[in-house]
N, C-alpha and C positions, 0 to 999 in steps of 0.2 A: 392463373389468376385468378383471383378470387374472384365476385362481383359483389357477395355479401358477407359482412362475416359468418364466421363459422357458428351453428347452430351447435345445440347438445341434437344428437343424435335418435332420432321420432322411432326408430325400431327397439332402441333400447330402451326406450322411457315409456312405449306401451309395451312392449314384449316379455323385454326384461331377457334375453336370453338372445344368442347369436343365430343367422339365418332361420329367420320364423319362415312360418308355414300358416297361410290363412287360404279356408277353405273357401269354394263360392257357394252360394243357396240359392238357385236360378226360384224365384218364387213364381208360380202356377202364376199364370193371365191372371190380369185383376177385374173387376168393372170398369166397362167401355171398351175393353180392347177387344179387337177385334176375333182371337180364341178365344174369350171366355164365356163358358157353360155355364152359365149359373151356376156356377160350386157356389157353396156357403160359403161366408167369410171365415165361419170356424174352421171350413177343409181346408181350403188354402192358407193359414193360420199352420194346423197340424202337421202337414206335409211339409211346410218348413222347416217345423219344430223337429221331426224325423229325422232330415237333413241334417241340422245345425247338431242334433243329439249326435248322430254318427261320427262328424266329426269330433267333437269331444272325446267321444268314447275312442276313440282313433289316434290323440295325440296330438290334434292340430295345434296349432299356438293363438290362431284366434278365425274369426267368419266374417266375411263380406255378404250382405244378400240385396241384388237385387231384384226388380222386375225387368228380370230374363223373356217371361216369353209374352211380353206388352208388344211381340213383332208386330209389324212393321214399329218402329220406333216412330215417337212426335222427338219435336227438336224442341231446345231449350224454349221458352217461351211458351209451349204450345200444350204442355205439362198438366193436367187437372188438378182437381184438392181430391179426386177420388184415388189420383196415384198416392199422393203424398200421407193423404189419409189409411191410406191400404200396408203401406211401408211401413209406418211411425207403428200401425198396431202391431203387426209381424217384428219388427226389431221389438219393442220392447216385450212381448213375449220371448220371443230366443237372450232375452238381458235377464228375465227371470230363471228364464229354465238351463242355462250353460251358463256357467263362471270364465270365458274366454272374451279377451276386446272384440271389440264391431263395427267394420267398418260398412260404410253405405255408398251404394249406387244408383242412381236414377239417370234411368237411359232416356235419354239421348242426352249426356252432355250438360243435363238440369242436374248444375251442381247449384244453386241457392236451393231450389226446393232438397236435395244433400244434403246441403248444413242444416235447413230447416229442423229435416229427418234427425240430425244426428244429436241436435242442442235438445231435441224433445223426448230421445229416447238415448242422451248419455253414451253417445256411440264415441271411439277413441278416431276415429279419421273418415274422410271422403276418397272415394277417387275421381280425379278428374281426366275425363280422357283425352280435353283437348283446353290447355290451360293457356297457351300460351300461342300465339301466332293462329294459323288457322289453315283447315286443309277441305278436301271434298270426301265425305264419307257417304258410305254409301246410303244416309237419308239426307246428302245435300251439303249446302254449306256450314262449315262448321268451324265458328273462332273460338280463341280462346277466354275464359270466361274469369280472370283470374279476379283483374281489378273491380268487378262487380264483387264478386261473392270474398274478395278479404274485405272489401265496406261493409258487406251484409252481415259479417260472421263477430266483426267489430260493434256491430247494431244491434245483436242478438245477444253480445256477449258469449260467443261461442271457440273463443281465442285457445281454449283448451283442445279443440278438434282439429287436429291433422290434418296436412293434402298431402296424399298420395296421386301424381299425376304423371301420365305419359307421355313420353319422350317419342316423336314418329311414327303417334297411335295408328293399332288395326286398324282393320275395314273400310280403305280408304285411298286414296292418291295425295301423292306431296308435293304435285307440280307446284305449288304456290310458294313454298317455300325450296324447289327447287334447286335452286342454284345456292346453295345452305348446307352444311354437311349436320351433320345426325348431335356431333358433339355441341352447333350452336344451336340447336334446338335445346340439345340438355343444358345450356348455358343458360338460354332465355329461361326457363322454369324454374330455375334456380334462384334467376332474378327478381322473378315475379312471385318470390318469399313460397315457396313448397318446401315442402320435409321432406318428401320422400318421393326419387321419381324410380320412372316403370319401365320396364325396355318392353316389347314384343313382340312378336312373332307378327305376320298380316294378317292372322284373321283366329279368331276365336279357335282354340286345340294346335294349331302352326307352333312349334320349338320355335323360341326364340334363337334366333342364331347367336353361337357365343360376340361373333364380331361388333354383332348388331350392343350386348352388352358393355363390350370395352369400349366401344364408338361413345357411349352414352355415358359410364365413367370417366372416360377423357375429356369429357364438357362439365362434370359437375364433381364437386366435394361431397355434395348430399349422398346419403344413402342410397345405393340400387339397387331394384328387387325386380324377378321374373314378370312379365302379368301373364302370359300365354306357354302352353304345349309343356309344364314341365310335370315329370311322372317321374316314377321311381329308376327309368332303366336309364334316362339321360340326368338326374340330379347331383349327380356326382360330375358332372361336366359342367354345369352349369350355374350349379352352386360353388363350385371352384374360383368363380368371377364373381358374382350375383350375394346378394346380402342379407336374400331372403325371394320367396315366390307369392305370389297368389294365385290357389292353382286351382281347375274347375274340371273339363272336360279329364283330364288324366287319374282322379278320383271318382268317374261314374262309370258305371256298370259298361263293358265292353269301349270303352273310352269314349262315351259319346257323351257331349255337354248335355244333352237331352232326358240321357237316362236317371235313374235312382244314384246314389252315393253309396259306394261300393266302401263297406266296413272293410273290408281282405284288402283293398286297396291301399284306403287311406294308411292302417298297417304299416303294409308292406312302404309307402313309401316314408314316414315317421322312421322307421329301423332303418332305412338308407341312411336320411338324413341325420339321425342320432349319431351315425357313428364318423360323421364329417366334417361336426360343429368345433 
């Protein structure tokens, strides 16, 4: 049963190919974050550019940028202007240097901020970790942002920015919606007008179970992509059911999210996926 009229496929619109692969740039700590060590803005930008350029050189289809090292993350409403301004500076530098579709994440679940950055940088999409319903994250209670973000998007004229939204999002407990199936949560994401649904594992780097992907797909007619744990070893299995992937740990040296992007790992993954597209 559909809950809204069928949309154009956002993955096809943005990437123009099947099974798109999106590499994650984990930015160095921004000013104000606990791990910030007075690095210059230029140094933070140069680090992000180096990561993005390896993704482009290795053949990835898109890039998503996030304030990955701002741990522990602030919640929605607590994000300061220094985070938005830094991410905007970095995203614009990447746009100038790399000709790939760009996505934005502002941790944790600061989707209005992400939409503002996307508008300012001509980004193609944002990733919303909790779009509908609510859960208990490692940062505390987090609830869906769809109603506020969709109105904000309209108010700033950013309707071209697509929404990639997680279902049954990682890094938390879903006791609040424990009486509802994953399929129902995916349906809610579609009903709240997202464009792509993301199926994840339990935390960063953990492979997304095939059954989780299938459960999400049963609940929505939107494209469904993998949001964690995909690598060259399991890409064939996961992408046999998923429509694409956002990847971080699997493309980093030694498979650790905090390490630099490995160009060899990027090329190996792209080679595998090119054979199954």
